[in-house]
All heavy atoms as an XYZ file, in Angstrom:
961
protein
N     -47.903     16.438     26.731
C     -49.357     16.432     26.864
C     -49.821     17.857     27.157
O     -49.188     18.585     27.923
C     -49.786     15.449     27.995
C     -49.180     15.810     29.305
C     -51.299     15.410     28.063
N     -50.897     18.224     26.504
C     -51.485     19.564     26.711
C     -52.881     19.385     27.322
O     -53.595     18.484     26.959
C     -51.543     20.312     25.393
C     -50.198     20.645     24.812
C     -50.302     21.374     23.449
O     -51.130     21.025     22.640
N     -49.446     22.352     23.246
N     -53.189     20.291     28.223
C     -54.400     20.136     29.024
C     -55.255     21.402     29.015
O     -54.682     22.515     29.012
C     -54.058     19.791     30.460
C     -53.138     18.575     30.657
C     -52.564     18.570     32.053
C     -53.886     17.295     30.386
N     -56.551     21.239     29.086
C     -57.468     22.395     29.156
C     -58.586     21.984     30.068
O     -59.340     21.066     29.800
C     -57.981     22.765     27.785
C     -58.976     23.905     27.799
C     -58.363     25.230     28.228
O     -57.373     25.684     27.692
N     -58.950     25.826     29.276
N     -58.781     22.805     31.144
C     -59.837     22.575     32.078
C     -61.077     23.378     31.690
O     -60.951     24.498     31.150
C     -59.413     22.900     33.487
N     -62.269     22.880     31.987
C     -63.490     23.615     31.759
C     -64.551     23.110     32.740
O     -64.325     22.120     33.452
C     -63.971     23.394     30.300
O     -64.264     22.042     30.059
N     -65.708     23.805     32.712
C     -66.812     23.356     33.542
C     -67.036     24.142     34.812
O     -67.974     23.841     35.550
N     -66.164     25.090     35.079
C     -66.358     25.888     36.269
C     -67.525     26.855     36.131
O     -68.150     26.914     35.089
N     -67.826     27.527     37.231
C     -68.930     28.463     37.192
C     -69.357     28.893     38.587
O     -68.588     28.651     39.549
N     -70.508     29.487     38.666
C     -71.033     29.964     39.942
C     -72.101     28.999     40.422
O     -73.013     28.638     39.635
C     -71.653     31.349     39.743
C     -72.348     31.966     40.962
C     -71.350     32.231     42.051
C     -73.042     33.265     40.544
N     -71.978     28.549     41.636
C     -72.903     27.570     42.187
C     -73.183     27.938     43.648
O     -72.296     28.448     44.327
C     -72.347     26.141     42.016
C     -71.090     25.968     42.839
C     -73.400     25.095     42.409
N     -74.384     27.621     44.098
C     -74.698     27.850     45.496
C     -74.095     26.774     46.386
O     -73.871     25.650     45.959
C     -76.229     27.907     45.701
C     -76.879     29.167     45.175
C     -78.304     29.264     45.626
O     -79.021     28.301     45.695
N     -78.705     30.499     45.943
N     -73.851     27.134     47.628
C     -73.320     26.175     48.570
C     -74.255     24.989     48.650
O     -75.491     25.108     48.657
C     -73.166     26.808     49.941
N     -73.677     23.800     48.668
C     -74.469     22.545     48.668
C     -74.682     22.004     47.268
O     -75.154     20.868     47.136
N     -74.399     22.792     46.251
C     -74.591     22.365     44.894
C     -73.460     21.539     44.333
O     -72.535     21.177     45.058
N     -73.552     21.256     43.002
C     -72.597     20.378     42.355
C     -72.096     20.995     41.050
O     -72.783     21.779     40.432
C     -73.235     19.031     42.011
O     -73.639     18.349     43.209
N     -70.893     20.612     40.721
C     -70.312     20.959     39.434
C     -69.476     19.773     38.943
O     -68.925     19.041     39.778
C     -69.375     22.177     39.518
C     -70.002     23.581     39.514
C     -68.896     24.609     39.744
C     -70.726     23.848     38.250
N     -69.372     19.620     37.632
C     -68.442     18.634     37.082
C     -67.412     19.354     36.217
O     -67.799     19.983     35.220
C     -69.168     17.569     36.266
C     -68.197     16.434     35.874
C     -68.867     15.299     35.138
N     -69.014     15.576     33.731
C     -69.080     14.621     32.780
N     -68.998     13.345     33.124
N     -69.224     14.941     31.506
N     -66.206     19.263     36.610
C     -65.103     19.833     35.834
C     -64.579     18.793     34.833
O     -64.557     17.601     35.126
C     -63.975     20.286     36.717
C     -64.351     21.260     37.825
C     -63.075     21.701     38.564
C     -65.123     22.479     37.295
N     -64.154     19.299     33.686
C     -63.588     18.412     32.652
C     -62.161     18.880     32.315
O     -61.866     20.088     32.343
C     -64.412     18.452     31.391
O     -65.729     17.945     31.631
N     -61.327     17.926     32.044
C     -59.927     18.222     31.620
C     -59.719     17.458     30.313
O     -59.715     16.234     30.289
C     -58.969     17.737     32.700
S     -57.221     17.879     32.233
N     -59.593     18.244     29.221
C     -59.373     17.659     27.927
C     -57.879     17.707     27.635
O     -57.226     18.710     27.781
C     -60.123     18.453     26.846
C     -60.006     17.864     25.461
C     -60.843     18.577     24.440
O     -61.430     19.625     24.797
O     -60.956     18.091     23.300
N     -57.388     16.538     27.210
C     -55.968     16.386     26.970
C     -55.665     16.079     25.517
O     -56.513     15.497     24.815
C     -55.374     15.281     27.847
N     -54.531     16.511     25.071
C     -54.057     16.142     23.741
C     -52.603     15.708     23.856
O     -51.901     16.092     24.771
C     -54.222     17.335     22.770
O     -53.450     18.431     23.237
N     -52.186     14.887     22.894
C     -50.824     14.391     22.965
C     -50.770     12.905     23.163
O     -51.705     12.330     23.774
N     -49.723     12.299     22.686
C     -49.652     10.850     22.695
C     -49.383     10.270     24.054
O     -49.544      9.056     24.254
C     -48.533     10.393     21.725
O     -47.316     10.955     22.128
N     -48.985     11.083     25.018
C     -48.645     10.553     26.329
C     -49.775     10.535     27.337
O     -49.623     10.134     28.474
C     -47.448     11.308     26.934
O     -47.819     12.716     27.078
C     -46.196     11.210     26.096
N     -50.957     11.009     26.919
C     -52.066     11.059     27.876
C     -52.386      9.711     28.452
O     -52.595      9.572     29.666
C     -53.324     11.652     27.209
C     -54.514     11.560     28.109
C     -54.700     12.451     29.134
C     -55.489     10.573     27.920
C     -55.791     12.375     29.969
C     -56.595     10.493     28.753
C     -56.758     11.409     29.771
N     -52.407      8.695     27.619
C     -52.857      7.346     28.125
C     -51.919      6.771     29.170
O     -52.342      5.841     29.888
C     -53.012      6.404     26.950
O     -51.755      6.217     26.305
N     -50.686      7.264     29.247
C     -49.766      6.756     30.292
C     -49.519      7.805     31.366
O     -48.632      7.638     32.213
C     -48.444      6.341     29.664
O     -47.845      7.520     29.038
C     -48.596      5.244     28.662
N     -50.308      8.881     31.389
C     -50.126      9.964     32.336
C     -51.009      9.836     33.535
O     -52.190      9.548     33.415
C     -50.412     11.320     31.673
O     -49.524     11.593     30.632
N     -50.428     10.047     34.721
C     -51.251     10.310     35.876
C     -51.731     11.763     35.791
O     -50.961     12.649     35.390
C     -50.439     10.121     37.159
O     -49.943      8.789     37.269
N     -52.975     11.979     36.156
C     -53.596     13.287     36.071
C     -54.074     13.730     37.445
O     -54.674     12.928     38.188
C     -54.778     13.305     35.077
C     -54.371     12.801     33.712
C     -55.366     14.720     35.002
C     -53.399     13.691     32.959
N     -53.793     14.965     37.768
C     -54.227     15.530     39.060
C     -54.995     16.796     38.853
O     -54.840     17.518     37.850
C     -53.020     15.754     39.958
N     -55.858     17.062     39.799
C     -56.516     18.375     39.896
C     -55.926     19.112     41.086
O     -55.725     18.498     42.156
C     -58.028     18.201     40.096
C     -58.787     17.803     38.906
C     -59.159     16.523     38.568
C     -59.300     18.638     37.868
N     -59.855     16.532     37.392
C     -59.977     17.826     36.946
C     -59.273     20.055     37.660
C     -60.592     18.324     35.818
C     -59.891     20.521     36.522
C     -60.535     19.678     35.608
N     -55.649     20.380     40.857
C     -55.199     21.297     41.906
C     -56.145     22.460     41.930
O     -56.865     22.710     40.993
C     -53.780     21.758     41.653
C     -52.723     20.695     41.710
C     -52.406     19.955     40.587
C     -52.059     20.439     42.894
C     -51.423     18.974     40.667
C     -51.095     19.452     42.990
C     -50.780     18.712     41.837
N     -56.063     23.234     43.007
C     -56.802     24.501     43.063
C     -55.956     25.529     43.728
O     -55.048     25.228     44.530
C     -58.144     24.293     43.763
C     -58.037     24.027     45.283
C     -59.396     23.758     45.849
N     -59.403     23.703     47.303
C     -60.443     23.419     48.051
N     -61.663     23.191     47.497
N     -60.363     23.399     49.337
N     -56.258     26.767     43.396
C     -55.492     27.882     43.978
C     -56.392     29.100     44.076
O     -57.109     29.442     43.119
C     -54.283     28.179     43.116
C     -53.292     29.139     43.788
C     -51.940     29.146     43.084
O     -51.826     28.675     41.958
N     -50.916     29.577     43.802
N     -56.328     29.746     45.234
C     -57.011     31.004     45.471
C     -55.992     32.096     45.570
O     -54.812     31.821     45.864
C     -57.818     30.917     46.759
O     -58.767     29.891     46.687
N     -56.380     33.354     45.305
C     -55.405     34.462     45.406
C     -54.733     34.480     46.744
O     -55.340     34.361     47.793
C     -56.289     35.668     45.194
C     -57.436     35.202     44.386
C     -57.680     33.816     44.866
N     -53.397     34.571     46.714
C     -52.650     34.703     47.936
C     -52.373     33.404     48.660
O     -51.842     33.381     49.793
N     -52.768     32.278     48.030
C     -52.513     30.991     48.689
C     -51.688     30.097     47.775
O     -51.584     30.318     46.577
C     -53.856     30.291     48.983
O     -54.490     29.910     47.749
C     -54.783     31.173     49.770
N     -51.091     29.074     48.383
C     -50.372     28.080     47.622
C     -51.336     27.125     46.917
O     -52.515     27.024     47.330
C     -49.458     27.257     48.543
C     -48.362     28.098     49.166
O     -47.935     29.100     48.516
O     -47.888     27.750     50.249
N     -50.901     26.500     45.884
C     -51.772     25.548     45.237
C     -52.050     24.398     46.169
O     -51.194     24.017     46.990
C     -51.166     25.047     43.911
C     -50.124     23.964     44.049
C     -49.722     23.412     42.677
N     -48.895     22.233     42.845
C     -48.442     21.531     41.797
N     -48.761     21.859     40.564
N     -47.674     20.467     42.010
N     -53.242     23.852     46.027
C     -53.664     22.788     46.914
C     -54.036     21.564     46.115
O     -54.764     21.660     45.116
C     -54.879     23.281     47.726
C     -55.382     22.296     48.766
C     -56.489     22.899     49.605
O     -57.255     23.778     49.124
O     -56.614     22.510     50.806
N     -53.549     20.440     46.524
C     -53.834     19.157     45.846
C     -55.281     18.782     46.102
O     -55.740     18.763     47.271
C     -52.888     18.080     46.310
C     -53.185     16.705     45.798
C     -52.700     16.343     44.565
C     -53.979     15.840     46.514
C     -52.936     15.060     44.065
C     -54.232     14.574     46.021
C     -53.721     14.180     44.806
N     -56.009     18.473     45.029
C     -57.418     18.101     45.163
C     -57.604     16.612     44.980
O     -58.174     15.913     45.826
C     -58.301     18.873     44.162
C     -59.763     18.414     44.252
C     -58.161     20.351     44.326
N     -57.132     16.084     43.845
C     -57.304     14.666     43.580
C     -56.380     14.250     42.447
O     -55.903     15.086     41.679
C     -58.752     14.367     43.173
N     -56.140     12.940     42.338
C     -55.332     12.424     41.258
C     -55.804     11.026     40.851
O     -56.441     10.314     41.703
C     -53.842     12.357     41.622
N     -55.526     10.668     39.635
C     -55.923      9.359     39.144
C     -54.758      8.774     38.306
O     -54.071      9.479     37.608
C     -57.218      9.460     38.282
C     -57.754      8.102     37.911
C     -57.019     10.338     37.038
C     -59.192      8.139     37.417
N     -54.547      7.493     38.481
C     -53.474      6.834     37.780
C     -53.768      6.707     36.296
O     -54.915      6.880     35.849
C     -53.217      5.435     38.367
O     -54.384      4.627     38.183
N     -52.762      6.329     35.508
C     -52.932      6.258     34.069
C     -53.915      5.148     33.652
O     -54.580      5.258     32.654
C     -51.599      6.028     33.359
C     -50.872      4.778     33.663
C     -50.118      4.497     34.791
C     -50.814      3.569     32.912
N     -49.611      3.252     34.742
C     -50.016      2.628     33.597
C     -51.369      3.216     31.686
C     -49.781      1.374     33.096
C     -51.122      1.965     31.181
C     -50.328      1.050     31.880
N     -54.085      4.158     34.496
C     -55.031      3.110     34.192
C     -56.409      3.445     34.673
O     -57.392      2.821     34.299
C     -54.608      1.784     34.848
O     -54.664      1.964     36.275
C     -53.213      1.361     34.389
N     -56.512      4.433     35.575
C     -57.775      4.722     36.232
C     -58.067      3.865     37.429
O     -59.085      4.061     38.105
N     -57.162      2.943     37.709
C     -57.428      1.989     38.775
C     -57.077      2.484     40.159
O     -57.460      1.884     41.172
N     -56.385      3.620     40.283
C     -55.959      4.154     41.566
C     -56.314      5.633     41.603
O     -56.060      6.367     40.648
C     -54.491      3.950     41.792
O     -54.096      4.444     43.020
N     -56.888      6.043     42.717
C     -57.192      7.468     42.910
C     -56.793      7.877     44.330
O     -56.684      7.040     45.238
C     -58.709      7.735     42.737
O     -59.433      6.960     43.694
C     -59.177      7.385     41.340
N     -56.555      9.159     44.468
C     -56.272      9.678     45.798
C     -56.815     11.081     45.883
O     -56.933     11.768     44.869
C     -54.751      9.663     46.089
O     -54.519      9.965     47.445
C     -54.000     10.639     45.215
N     -57.180     11.525     47.091
C     -57.819     12.785     47.293
C     -57.142     13.592     48.424
O     -56.592     13.027     49.359
C     -59.306     12.576     47.659
C     -60.069     11.921     46.531
C     -60.171     10.542     46.468
C     -60.709     12.693     45.553
C     -60.904      9.916     45.453
C     -61.424     12.094     44.542
C     -61.517     10.712     44.482
O     -62.220     10.108     43.427
N     -57.310     14.901     48.321
C     -56.885     15.746     49.442
C     -57.751     15.536     50.640
O     -58.938     15.134     50.523
N     -57.212     15.778     51.815
C     -57.929     15.478     53.046
C     -59.236     16.252     53.139
O     -60.232     15.785     53.707
C     -57.058     15.818     54.270
C     -55.927     14.852     54.413
O     -55.952     13.734     53.858
O     -54.940     15.209     55.127
N     -59.261     17.474     52.606
C     -60.428     18.314     52.742
C     -61.607     17.813     51.903
O     -62.748     18.220     52.101
C     -60.117     19.734     52.299
C     -59.888     19.882     50.795
C     -60.956     20.148     49.955
C     -58.626     19.702     50.263
C     -60.729     20.273     48.608
C     -58.416     19.825     48.908
C     -59.469     20.103     48.070
N     -61.350     16.913     50.943
C     -62.431     16.436     50.060
C     -63.486     15.647     50.829
O     -64.696     15.823     50.626
C     -61.846     15.581     48.914
C     -62.943     14.895     48.124
C     -61.001     16.471     48.010
N     -63.072     14.749     51.694
C     -63.966     14.052     52.580
C     -65.139     13.406     51.861
O     -66.293     13.533     52.266
C     -64.420     14.947     53.714
C     -63.304     15.441     54.587
C     -63.837     16.203     55.781
C     -62.735     16.879     56.572
N     -61.706     15.938     57.046
N     -64.886     12.726     50.771
C     -65.920     11.984     50.039
C     -66.837     12.839     49.152
O     -67.791     12.321     48.594
N     -66.576     14.130     49.037
C     -67.443     14.973     48.281
C     -67.128     14.986     46.784
O     -67.997     15.264     45.957
C     -67.379     16.411     48.806
C     -67.772     16.550     50.267
C     -67.713     18.007     50.718
N     -66.349     18.542     50.659
C     -66.036     19.674     50.043
N     -66.936     20.395     49.458
N     -64.776     20.098     50.077
N     -65.886     14.707     46.418
C     -65.443     14.796     45.025
C     -65.086     13.399     44.510
O     -64.649     12.549     45.266
C     -64.220     15.685     44.897
C     -64.384     17.104     45.316
C     -63.284     17.965     45.316
C     -65.622     17.621     45.666
C     -63.409     19.302     45.673
C     -65.757     18.958     46.040
C     -64.663     19.789     46.069
N     -65.235     13.225     43.205
C     -64.835     11.994     42.567
C     -64.091     12.321     41.261
O     -64.605     13.034     40.427
C     -66.066     11.130     42.247
O     -66.814     10.837     43.432
C     -65.623      9.788     41.619
N     -62.912     11.727     41.147
C     -62.140     11.901     39.913
C     -62.280     10.631     39.077
O     -62.334      9.528     39.583
C     -60.629     12.170     40.207
C     -59.874     12.549     38.966
C     -59.994     10.988     40.945
C     -58.456     13.045     39.238
N     -62.372     10.834     37.769
C     -62.480      9.715     36.845
C     -61.842     10.073     35.537
O     -61.524     11.228     35.286
C     -63.954      9.321     36.644
O     -64.685     10.409     36.073
N     -61.624      9.100     34.657
C     -61.039      9.362     33.370
C     -61.628      8.449     32.303
O     -62.073      7.321     32.614
C     -59.530      9.257     33.417
C     -58.980      7.852     33.589
C     -57.449      7.904     33.836
N     -56.714      8.372     32.677
C     -55.471      8.838     32.741
N     -54.837      8.918     33.900
N     -54.858      9.233     31.602
N     -61.536      8.942     31.078
C     -61.964      8.140     29.917
C     -60.811      8.245     28.915
O     -60.711      9.254     28.209
C     -63.269      8.713     29.327
C     -63.802      7.842     28.201
O     -63.021      7.144     27.519
O     -65.022      7.868     27.984
N     -59.973      7.250     28.847
C     -58.793      7.290     27.984
C     -59.156      7.284     26.509
O     -58.431      7.803     25.684
C     -57.843      6.172     28.322
C     -57.023      6.441     29.563
O     -57.054      7.539     30.131
N     -56.271      5.441     30.020
N     -60.317      6.714     26.188
C     -60.745      6.711     24.791
C     -61.034      8.141     24.303
O     -60.884      8.435     23.106
C     -61.945      5.818     24.602
N     -61.501      8.954     25.217
C     -61.830     10.360     24.860
C     -60.783     11.371     25.278
O     -60.950     12.570     25.030
C     -63.188     10.769     25.529
C     -64.402      9.947     25.102
C     -65.607     10.412     25.906
C     -64.666     10.084     23.596
N     -59.712     10.907     25.891
C     -58.650     11.797     26.417
C     -59.227     12.804     27.389
O     -58.908     13.984     27.356
C     -57.939     12.523     25.274
C     -56.892     11.672     24.612
O     -56.859     10.460     24.783
N     -56.018     12.292     23.816
N     -60.092     12.351     28.295
C     -60.720     13.225     29.245
C     -60.563     12.747     30.681
O     -60.517     11.550     30.946
C     -62.248     13.300     28.956
C     -62.601     13.880     27.608
S     -62.228     15.672     27.466
C     -63.476     16.315     28.612
N     -60.456     13.696     31.567
C     -60.484     13.456     33.025
C     -61.541     14.359     33.611
O     -61.680     15.519     33.185
C     -59.140     13.714     33.669
C     -59.212     13.583     35.208
C     -58.073     12.728     33.132
N     -62.286     13.849     34.566
C     -63.402     14.592     35.152
C     -63.178     14.694     36.658
O     -62.597     13.852     37.286
C     -64.714     13.863     34.874
C     -64.948     13.610     33.419
C     -64.704     12.330     32.860
C     -65.404     14.598     32.574
C     -64.897     12.090     31.506
C     -65.608     14.357     31.222
C     -65.342     13.093     30.701
O     -65.535     12.845     29.366
N     -63.798     15.741     37.222
C     -63.850     15.931     38.653
C     -65.282     16.289     39.013
O     -65.738     17.380     38.730
C     -62.890     17.018     39.139
C     -62.836     17.178     40.668
C     -62.182     15.963     41.312
C     -62.101     18.445     41.040
N     -65.983     15.342     39.548
C     -67.367     15.557     40.018
C     -67.300     16.097     41.420
O     -66.746     15.439     42.332
C     -68.163     14.276     39.985
C     -69.591     14.390     40.524
C     -70.445     15.303     39.633
O     -70.434     15.167     38.421
N     -71.243     16.157     40.281
N     -67.856     17.287     41.630
C     -67.790     17.969     42.941
C     -69.186     18.134     43.459
O     -70.027     18.796     42.834
C     -67.114     19.314     42.816
C     -65.699     19.237     42.195
S     -64.789     20.801     42.332
C     -65.843     21.857     41.312
N     -69.479     17.512     44.578
C     -70.767     17.606     45.240
C     -70.644     18.301     46.598
O     -69.528     18.436     47.116
C     -71.367     16.211     45.440
C     -71.564     15.482     44.123
O     -71.875     16.061     43.091
N     -71.386     14.162     44.156
N     -71.749     18.710     47.144
C     -71.786     19.363     48.477
C     -70.742     20.468     48.562
O     -69.986     20.547     49.507
C     -71.551     18.313     49.568
O     -72.485     17.272     49.490
N     -70.761     21.331     47.564
C     -69.760     22.389     47.513
C     -69.913     23.367     48.664
O     -71.047     23.697     49.090
C     -69.810     23.087     46.169
C     -69.191     22.312     45.022
C     -69.613     22.843     43.679
C     -67.671     22.328     45.128
N     -68.784     23.863     49.129
C     -68.700     24.797     50.251
C     -68.121     26.106     49.781
O     -67.417     26.140     48.762
C     -67.875     24.206     51.365
C     -68.318     22.830     51.845
C     -67.241     22.211     52.730
N     -67.680     20.875     53.213
C     -66.840     20.016     53.815
N     -65.569     20.356     54.027
N     -67.307     18.839     54.205
N     -68.340     27.177     50.582
C     -67.766     28.465     50.251
C     -66.259     28.373     50.052
O     -65.691     29.008     49.171
C     -68.120     29.483     51.323
C     -69.588     29.789     51.525
C     -69.757     30.796     52.659
C     -70.218     30.323     50.268
N     -65.610     27.575     50.890
C     -64.163     27.473     50.847
C     -63.652     26.688     49.666
O     -62.427     26.607     49.450
C     -63.634     26.875     52.153
C     -64.250     25.499     52.513
C     -65.409     25.595     53.453
O     -66.185     26.585     53.362
O     -65.537     24.676     54.322
N     -64.527     26.138     48.867
C     -64.083     25.442     47.625
C     -63.875     26.446     46.482
O     -63.436     26.048     45.415
C     -65.108     24.414     47.190
C     -65.213     23.258     48.176
O     -64.155     22.806     48.685
O     -66.355     22.757     48.427
N     -64.213     27.698     46.699
C     -64.021     28.708     45.664
C     -62.541     28.858     45.363
O     -61.699     29.056     46.246
C     -64.561     30.086     46.145
O     -65.968     29.985     46.304
C     -64.230     31.170     45.188
N     -62.179     28.719     44.078
C     -60.774     28.747     43.621
C     -60.745     28.576     42.132
O     -61.759     28.247     41.504
C     -59.977     27.642     44.317
N     -59.573     28.763     41.573
C     -59.288     28.339     40.205
C     -58.829     26.914     40.264
O     -57.870     26.574     41.002
C     -58.229     29.224     39.540
C     -57.878     28.661     38.166
C     -58.753     30.654     39.408
N     -59.469     26.045     39.512
C     -59.125     24.619     39.454
C     -58.418     24.354     38.136
O     -58.850     24.822     37.071
C     -60.360     23.774     39.562
C     -60.971     23.738     40.961
C     -61.608     24.861     41.497
C     -60.907     22.592     41.716
C     -62.139     24.845     42.751
C     -61.462     22.532     43.001
C     -62.078     23.683     43.479
O     -62.621     23.649     44.755
N     -57.341     23.602     38.213
C     -56.657     23.234     36.995
C     -56.168     21.791     37.057
O     -55.972     21.263     38.146
C     -55.520     24.216     36.677
C     -54.430     24.240     37.700
C     -53.305     23.425     37.558
C     -54.450     25.130     38.748
C     -52.278     23.481     38.481
C     -53.447     25.197     39.673
C     -52.359     24.382     39.553
O     -51.366     24.413     40.471
N     -56.008     21.189     35.912
C     -55.520     19.834     35.848
C     -54.053     19.862     35.396
O     -53.586     20.814     34.769
C     -56.359     18.977     34.903
S     -56.636     19.657     33.265
N     -53.364     18.817     35.798
C     -51.944     18.723     35.514
C     -51.594     17.255     35.290
O     -52.282     16.382     35.805
C     -51.129     19.295     36.654
N     -50.515     17.045     34.562
C     -50.151     15.665     34.159
C     -48.707     15.347     34.537
O     -47.822     16.189     34.476
C     -50.345     15.471     32.683
N     -48.512     14.088     34.886
C     -47.171     13.521     34.989
C     -47.147     12.364     33.988
O     -47.819     11.374     34.226
C     -46.903     13.031     36.405
C     -45.445     12.594     36.558
O     -44.920     11.887     35.656
O     -44.825     12.952     37.567
N     -46.435     12.514     32.888
C     -46.550     11.555     31.788
C     -45.815     10.233     31.999
O     -45.944      9.332     31.172
C     -45.964     12.313     30.605
C     -45.000     13.263     31.197
C     -45.599     13.657     32.548
N     -45.031     10.115     33.045
C     -44.341      8.868     33.299
C     -45.321      7.774     33.663
O     -46.278      7.977     34.390
C     -43.328      9.037     34.401
C     -42.282     10.067     34.104
C     -41.436     10.408     35.324
N     -42.236     11.079     36.354
C     -41.784     11.402     37.540
N     -40.511     11.124     37.843
N     -42.561     11.986     38.423
N     -45.054      6.556     33.158
C     -45.963      5.428     33.380
C     -45.726      4.949     34.827
O     -44.863      4.137     35.074
C     -45.668      4.355     32.387
C     -46.836      3.460     32.060
C     -46.482      2.586     30.862
C     -47.680      1.859     30.327
N     -47.324      1.042     29.147
N     -46.524      5.434     35.737
C     -46.332      5.216     37.168
C     -47.180      4.070     37.668
O     -48.387      4.047     37.455
C     -46.643      6.512     37.941
C     -46.499      6.400     39.426
C     -45.202      6.269     40.002
C     -47.568      6.514     40.263
C     -45.064      6.166     41.363
C     -47.412      6.432     41.643
C     -46.159      6.273     42.178
O     -45.999      6.231     43.533
N     -46.533      3.121     38.317
C     -47.233      1.923     38.809
C     -47.435      1.944     40.300
O     -48.045      1.019     40.850
C     -46.455      0.680     38.441
C     -46.446      0.349     36.965
C     -45.425      0.864     36.123
C     -47.453     -0.390     36.383
C     -45.432      0.580     34.772
C     -47.473     -0.675     35.044
C     -46.439     -0.202     34.250
O     -46.442     -0.464     32.905
N     -46.985      2.982     40.969
C     -47.100      3.032     42.430
C     -48.422      3.577     42.895
O     -49.326      3.828     42.113
N     -48.512      3.769     44.205
C     -49.751      4.268     44.806
C     -49.646      5.662     45.349
O     -50.632      6.247     45.781
C     -50.191      3.302     45.926
O     -49.159      3.230     46.905
N     -48.427      6.243     45.335
C     -48.225      7.584     45.882
C     -48.477      8.624     44.827
O     -47.573      9.423     44.510
C     -46.825      7.711     46.467
C     -46.628      6.857     47.713
O     -47.610      6.658     48.475
N     -45.451      6.344     47.910
N     -49.660      8.712     44.281
C     -49.987      9.660     43.267
C     -49.777     11.107     43.735
O     -49.498     12.001     42.958
C     -51.438      9.479     42.787
C     -51.735      8.168     42.073
C     -53.262      7.996     41.894
C     -51.044      8.090     40.757
N     -49.966     11.306     45.028
C     -49.817     12.655     45.566
C     -48.422     13.177     45.332
O     -48.201     14.411     45.239
C     -50.140     12.622     47.056
C     -49.882     13.914     47.775
C     -50.840     14.892     47.741
C     -48.710     14.125     48.507
C     -50.665     16.111     48.403
C     -48.510     15.294     49.167
C     -49.482     16.292     49.124
O     -49.297     17.463     49.778
N     -47.424     12.304     45.291
C     -46.026     12.733     45.273
C     -45.464     12.990     43.859
O     -44.315     13.390     43.727
C     -45.170     11.681     45.968
C     -45.499     11.526     47.429
C     -44.579     10.509     48.091
N     -44.877     10.380     49.520
C     -44.364     11.163     50.461
N     -43.515     12.112     50.125
N     -44.684     11.001     51.732
N     -46.232     12.725     42.827
C     -45.712     12.921     41.473
C     -45.538     14.412     41.194
O     -46.100     15.254     41.866
C     -46.654     12.265     40.465
C     -46.837     10.785     40.600
C     -47.734     10.232     39.505
C     -45.473     10.037     40.585
N     -44.761     14.720     40.151
C     -44.411     16.115     39.900
C     -45.476     16.913     39.174
O     -45.597     18.134     39.362
C     -43.116     16.175     39.092
C     -41.893     15.631     39.880
C     -40.595     15.853     39.066
C     -39.418     15.280     39.811
N     -39.212     16.007     41.094
N     -46.235     16.319     38.348
C     -47.327     17.009     37.598
C     -46.811     18.325     36.963
O     -47.351     19.389     37.190
C     -48.508     17.263     38.477
C     -49.122     15.979     39.017
C     -48.977     15.634     40.367
C     -49.796     15.096     38.175
C     -49.486     14.435     40.853
C     -50.324     13.907     38.641
C     -50.146     13.596     39.988
O     -50.687     12.420     40.458
N     -45.782     18.178     36.158
C     -45.117     19.352     35.603
C     -45.882     19.945     34.419
O     -45.632     21.113     34.014
C     -43.704     19.011     35.114
C     -42.777     18.826     36.297
O     -43.002     19.343     37.363
N     -41.710     18.083     36.097
N     -46.782     19.223     33.826
C     -47.557     19.728     32.656
C     -48.913     20.201     33.194
O     -49.725     19.393     33.635
C     -47.714     18.637     31.619
C     -46.411     18.205     31.011
C     -45.627     17.234     31.662
C     -45.970     18.754     29.835
C     -44.398     16.846     31.123
C     -44.752     18.343     29.285
C     -43.986     17.406     29.935
O     -42.763     16.999     29.410
N     -49.134     21.467     33.054
C     -50.311     22.085     33.641
C     -51.108     22.835     32.578
O     -50.527     23.506     31.737
C     -49.886     23.055     34.759
C     -50.955     23.967     35.229
C     -50.404     24.936     36.274
N     -51.358     26.039     36.466
C     -51.213     26.960     37.395
N     -50.203     26.930     38.222
N     -52.112     27.927     37.497
N     -52.425     22.716     32.658
C     -53.250     23.459     31.754
C     -53.806     24.722     32.340
O     -53.586     25.012     33.519
N     -54.539     25.462     31.559
C     -55.215     26.674     32.076
C     -56.352     26.211     32.970
O     -56.958     25.166     32.764
C     -55.741     27.537     30.924
C     -54.620     28.223     30.178
C     -55.195     29.229     29.183
O     -56.251     28.993     28.615
N     -54.482     30.340     28.996
N     -56.652     27.003     33.977
C     -57.647     26.659     34.937
C     -59.030     27.142     34.597
O     -59.277     27.840     33.614
N     -59.939     26.707     35.444
C     -61.360     27.153     35.340
C     -61.821     27.614     36.706
O     -61.523     26.977     37.719
C     -62.212     26.017     34.805
O     -63.573     26.478     34.600
C     -62.258     24.790     35.740
N     -62.510     28.740     36.737
C     -62.921     29.368     37.998
C     -64.165     28.663     38.553
O     -65.159     28.510     37.862
C     -63.203     30.825     37.810
C     -63.735     31.546     39.057
C     -62.674     31.728     40.117
O     -61.562     32.126     39.856
N     -63.045     31.417     41.369
N     -64.073     28.322     39.836
C     -65.256     27.793     40.560
C     -65.554     28.781     41.683
O     -64.653     29.088     42.508
C     -64.950     26.386     41.134
C     -66.093     25.964     42.073
C     -64.805     25.393     40.017
N     -66.746     29.290     41.712
C     -67.180     30.227     42.756
C     -68.400     29.640     43.414
O     -69.421     29.359     42.781
C     -67.492     31.602     42.159
O     -66.345     32.100     41.483
C     -67.868     32.557     43.258
N     -68.317     29.474     44.718
C     -69.445     28.958     45.532
C     -69.987     30.105     46.349
O     -69.259     30.778     47.091
C     -68.999     27.810     46.415
C     -70.181     27.203     47.180
C     -68.281     26.734     45.605
N     -71.277     30.337     46.201
C     -71.931     31.451     46.899
C     -72.868     30.919     48.001
O     -73.333     29.790     47.941
C     -72.718     32.276     45.921
O     -73.790     31.541     45.362
N     -73.135     31.817     48.942
C     -74.030     31.415     50.058
C     -75.496     31.625     49.701
O     -75.822     32.235     48.708
C     -73.666     32.211     51.308
O     -73.780     33.584     51.031
């Protein structure tokens, strides 16, 4: 599966952005998809993940109800709606896939070895 993130940009604190992850390849429909973010000098941080069916989602602790992940398997798309953005949300966001057909609930623990190019999100004061 190949992935490409888009939708980043410059937004004021408190604003919203919707990121999109476009996927290609026959394994997308059975892939769990996650969003990660990374700032210079920091480790990548788990943001959110969604199961291959879309029926299960999980979020990083810092999200606190501000972000929503969703997917449209008919369009091969995954979205991350980000509201109430904070300065500390500034980072490169990228999507990643684990193509194994996973039926469990520990989406956080999957490997997500297939990663696309990221999109920059900058939150200003």
